C-alpha positions in Angstrom: -5.7 -9.6 8.8 -3.3 -8.0 11.3 -0.4 -5.7 10.7 2.7 -5.5 12.9 5.2 -2.7 12.3 8.8 -3.8 12.2 10.5 -0.4 11.4 9.3 3.1 10.8 11.8 5.8 9.7 11.8 9.3 8.4 13.4 10.1 5.0 13.4 13.9 4.8 15.2 13.9 1.5 12.2 12.3 -0.2 9.6 13.9 2.1 8.3 10.5 3.3 8.1 8.0 6.1 9.3 4.4 5.2 7.5 1.6 7.0 8.4 -2.1 7.1 5.7 -4.4 8.4 4.5 -8.0 8.9 1.0 -8.8 7.5 -0.5 -11.7 9.4 -3.4 -13.6 7.9 -4.0 -17.0 9.6 -6.7 -19.0 8.0 -7.1 -16.5 5.1 -5.8 -16.2 1.6 -2.9 -13.8 1.0 -4.4 -10.4 1.1 -4.4 -8.2 -2.0 -2.1 -5.1 -2.1 -5.0 -2.7 -2.0 -6.5 -4.4 1.1 -3.2 -4.0 2.9 -3.1 -0.4 1.7 -6.5 0.3 3.2 -5.5 -1.2 6.5 -2.3 0.9 6.6 -4.2 4.1 5.8 -6.3 3.5 9.0 -3.3 2.5 11.2 -1.0 5.3 10.0 -3.8 7.9 10.0 -3.0 9.1 6.5 -4.7 9.8 3.1 -4.9 7.2 0.4 -3.3 9.6 -2.1 -0.1 9.8 0.1 0.7 6.1 0.7 2.3 3.6 -1.6 2.7 -0.1 -0.8 5.9 -0.9 -2.6 5.9 -4.7 -2.1 4.3 -7.5 -0.2 6.3 -10.8 0.0 4.5 -13.8 1.4 6.6 -16.3 3.5 6.6 -19.8 2.1 4.4 -22.1 4.3 3.4 -19.4 6.7 0.3 -17.1 6.9 2.6 -14.1 7.0 4.0 -11.6 4.5 6.7 -8.9 4.8 5.8 -5.6 3.3 7.3 -2.2 2.6 5.3 1.0 2.3 6.0 4.7 1.9 3.9 7.5 3.3 4.6 10.9 1.6 4.1 14.3 3.0 2.6 15.7 -0.2 1.1 14.3 -3.4 3.7 16.2 -5.5 6.5 14.4 -3.7 5.0 11.0 -4.4 4.5 11.8 -8.1 8.1 13.1 -8.4 9.7 10.1 -6.9 7.6 7.0 -7.7 7.5 5.3 -11.0 4.2 5.4 -12.9 3.9 1.6 -12.7 4.0 1.7 -8.8 1.5 4.5 -8.7 -0.8 2.5 -11.0 -0.4 -0.6 -8.9 -1.6 1.3 -5.9 -4.6 3.0 -7.6 -8.0 1.4 -7.1 -9.7 0.3 -10.4 -12.7 2.3 -11.6 -16.0 0.7 -10.6 -17.3 -1.8 -13.1 -20.7 0.0 -13.4 -19.0 3.1 -15.0 -17.2 0.9 -17.5 -20.4 -0.8 -18.5 -22.2 2.5 -19.1 -19.3 3.8 -21.2 -19.5 0.8 -23.5 -23.2 1.3 -24.3 
């Protein structure tokens, strides 16, 4: 999976950088949102608590998707602006081992 940036702009009002990008995945399945988020964290040199991948829209018949992500300056800014459903969608699930131990 490769990521090509289309646009990157500062939004000082919301304390964030907005990023539009192409996600290229020839010969692979459409990547999961959390996989794209991990790749963006590395490319943008940020922390996982400060980035939200808002959407990822695959192109019909092409191994390419268009995405939109927001990188916040502070965790408080992210929590004030983003809806809880978006934050939950960008949160990694708890490991299955911990869930199994809790049930016993």
